[in-house]
Structure formats: C-alpha cells, structure tokens
C-alpha positions in Angstrom: -34.5 -43.2 21.4 -31.7 -40.4 20.6 -33.0 -36.9 19.2 -30.7 -34.6 17.7 -31.5 -30.9 16.8 -28.4 -29.3 15.6 -25.5 -31.5 14.6 -21.8 -30.0 14.8 -18.2 -31.6 13.9 -15.7 -29.0 14.7 -12.3 -28.9 13.6 -10.6 -27.7 16.5 -10.6 -28.2 20.3 -11.3 -24.5 20.8 -14.4 -24.7 18.4 -15.9 -27.9 19.9 -15.4 -25.7 23.3 -17.3 -22.8 22.4 -20.0 -25.5 20.8 -20.0 -26.9 24.6 -20.9 -23.6 26.0 -24.1 -23.5 24.5 -27.4 -24.4 26.7 -28.5 -27.9 25.7 -25.2 -29.1 24.2 -23.7 -32.5 24.6 -20.5 -34.3 23.3 -20.7 -37.1 21.2 -18.3 -40.3 21.2 -19.4 -43.2 20.0 -22.6 -42.6 21.4 -22.9 -46.1 22.7 -24.0 -44.7 26.2 -26.1 -42.0 24.8 -28.5 -44.4 22.8 -29.3 -46.3 26.1 -32.4 -43.6 27.2 -34.8 -41.3 25.8 -32.9 -38.3 24.8 -33.0 -34.7 22.9 -29.8 -33.0 22.3 -30.2 -29.7 21.0 -26.4 -29.3 19.8 -24.8 -32.2 19.1 -20.9 -32.2 19.1 -18.8 -34.5 17.6 -15.2 -34.9 18.3 -14.6 -37.6 15.6 -12.3 -35.0 13.4 -9.8 -33.9 16.4 -7.3 -36.8 16.3 -8.4 -37.7 19.9 -8.3 -41.6 19.1 -4.6 -42.9 20.4 -2.8 -44.9 23.0 0.7 -43.3 23.4 3.2 -45.1 25.8 5.5 -42.6 27.2 8.4 -43.1 29.6 6.4 -42.6 32.4 2.8 -43.1 31.7 0.3 -43.6 28.6 -1.8 -41.2 27.0 -5.2 -42.2 25.8 -7.2 -40.0 23.9 -10.8 -39.5 24.5 -12.1 -40.8 21.3 -10.1 -44.2 21.8 -12.5 -47.2 21.8 -13.0 -49.7 24.5 -11.7 -52.3 21.7 -8.4 -50.7 21.3 -8.0 -50.7 25.2 -9.1 -54.1 25.2 -6.3 -55.2 22.5 -3.5 -52.9 23.4 -0.3 -55.3 24.2 1.7 -52.6 26.0 -1.1 -51.3 27.9 -2.2 -54.7 29.2 1.2 -56.0 29.8 2.1 -52.8 31.8 -1.0 -53.4 34.0 -1.2 -57.2 34.1 -4.0 -57.5 31.4 -6.5 -55.3 33.6 -7.8 -53.4 30.7 -8.7 -56.4 28.7 -10.2 -57.8 32.0 -12.1 -54.7 32.5 -13.7 -54.2 29.2 -13.5 -57.4 27.6 -17.2 -58.4 29.2 -18.8 -55.2 28.4 -22.0 -55.9 26.1 -20.1 -57.2 22.9 -17.4 -56.5 20.3 -19.6 -54.4 18.2 -20.5 -51.8 21.4 -16.7 -52.1 22.2 -15.8 -50.9 19.0 -18.2 -47.6 19.2 -18.2 -46.9 23.2 -15.0 -44.4 23.6 -12.7 -44.0 26.8 -13.8 -40.4 27.0 -17.8 -41.4 27.1 -17.1 -43.8 29.5 -15.4 -41.5 31.9 -17.3 -38.3 31.2 -20.8 -40.2 32.1 -19.7 -41.1 35.4 -21.8 -44.1 35.3 -21.8 -46.0 38.6 -21.6 -49.2 36.6 -18.7 -48.4 34.5 -16.1 -51.0 34.5 -13.5 -48.5 32.7 -14.2 -45.7 35.4 -13.4 -48.2 38.2 -10.5 -49.3 37.0 -9.4 -45.8 35.7 -10.1 -45.0 39.8 -8.0 -47.7 40.9 -5.0 -46.7 39.0 -5.1 -42.8 40.2 -5.9 -41.7 36.7 -5.9 -37.9 35.6 -8.2 -36.7 33.3 -7.1 -33.3 31.0 -10.0 -31.1 30.2 -9.5 -28.7 27.5 -9.8 -25.5 29.4 -9.1 -26.2 33.2 -6.2 -28.7 32.3 -4.8 -31.8 34.4 -7.3 -33.0 37.3 -7.3 -36.4 39.4 -10.2 -38.6 37.7 -11.3 -39.1 41.7 -11.9 -35.2 41.5 -13.5 -35.0 38.0 -15.7 -38.1 39.0 -16.9 -36.2 42.0 -18.2 -33.3 40.2 -21.2 -32.6 38.6 -21.2 -32.4 34.7 -19.6 -29.2 33.3 -19.0 -27.7 30.3 -15.6 -28.6 29.2 -14.2 -30.9 27.0 -12.7 -34.1 27.9 -9.5 -34.7 25.6 -7.3 -37.3 26.9 -6.5 -39.7 30.3 -3.0 -40.1 31.6 -2.4 -43.5 33.6 0.9 -43.4 35.4 3.1 -46.7 34.9 4.6 -48.6 37.8 1.3 -49.4 39.3 -0.1 -52.5 40.2 -3.7 -53.4 39.7 -6.1 -56.4 39.4 -9.5 -56.3 37.9 -12.6 -58.3 38.5 -15.9 -57.7 37.8 -19.0 -59.4 39.2 -22.2 -60.0 37.0 -25.7 -61.8 37.1 -25.0 -63.2 33.5 -22.7 -62.3 30.7 -24.3 -59.2 29.5 -25.3 -57.6 32.8 -23.8 -54.5 34.2 -21.1 -55.5 36.8 
C-alpha cells in the first residue's frame, strides 16, 4: 500500500525541483508503478499541473512530456507511423487499458525498471531525456545512474530510426 505524509501540487518546475530536494521526496506521475509495493513517501510531488502531457512532432524528432500516458503513446498515429507501430506494440500488452491510462512515460523511464517495455524501446531508439536542472542526456546514461533529485520533464526521440519491438511473456498480463 502507498502512504503519503505530505502532498504537493507545484505550479512550476522550479517549485517541483525545490520540493524534490527534500529528504524522503518522490515525484508522482500516474502512480501506477508506485502502488506495486509497500511505500511511505514523506513528500509527494504531483506534476499534473505543469503541462507535461504532450506528444509534439517536430521536423527531426518527437518530444514527449513526462506526464504523457502509456495509452497516449499506444494511440498516437504519427508516432506509431514514424516507428512502424513499435510504440503500440511495446505498450499495448502492459496490464490493461485502465493501467495504461494512468501510467506515465516519466514514471516508466524514471523508475528504471528492468521489466519496462517503454524503457527498452526508448533505449533501442537512442532517446534523450531532459532533466530540469541537468538538461539533455542520453537515456542510456540516465538508466545506468542511480536515482537523483532532478525532475524528468520530457524525452526526445530522433526521427529516421528503424526499430521493431517484440516482447516475450508467459501470459498476456505478465511482465516481459
């Protein structure tokens, strides 16, 4: 069960970052992954008021906000057309539609879960992540680090990359 002692809804990234510096703080996304175990969070930081829920197509890349849901990735036609349906394939088997409507890209990346379909696909696409204070870094470098007190704001996926995604599962709702 998830226990939260103090809940914050910051109105700026700077405020969210300042809160993240507190001991015992954690960023909330859709909280889909946080609810998987027994957790007590002293300072819960909700990013839902910061307009980080978007998929923007640029000339050379896609920018995806940290609060974008996995369901949005699954259904985004331009994103799936650009990458031969890999996003729909990678996230379409994750638990169920209700979960994918809550779980966020930021949570899936920031958690660095070894079972993450999203992280695996983004690593294959040589993605970059944007951290509020640190700026742009490769997702490979980010995934190899331990947790830090920065805020993941968005990811950048360069176009013109070829990828295919296939996951192996024991049953439909299993982790890959």
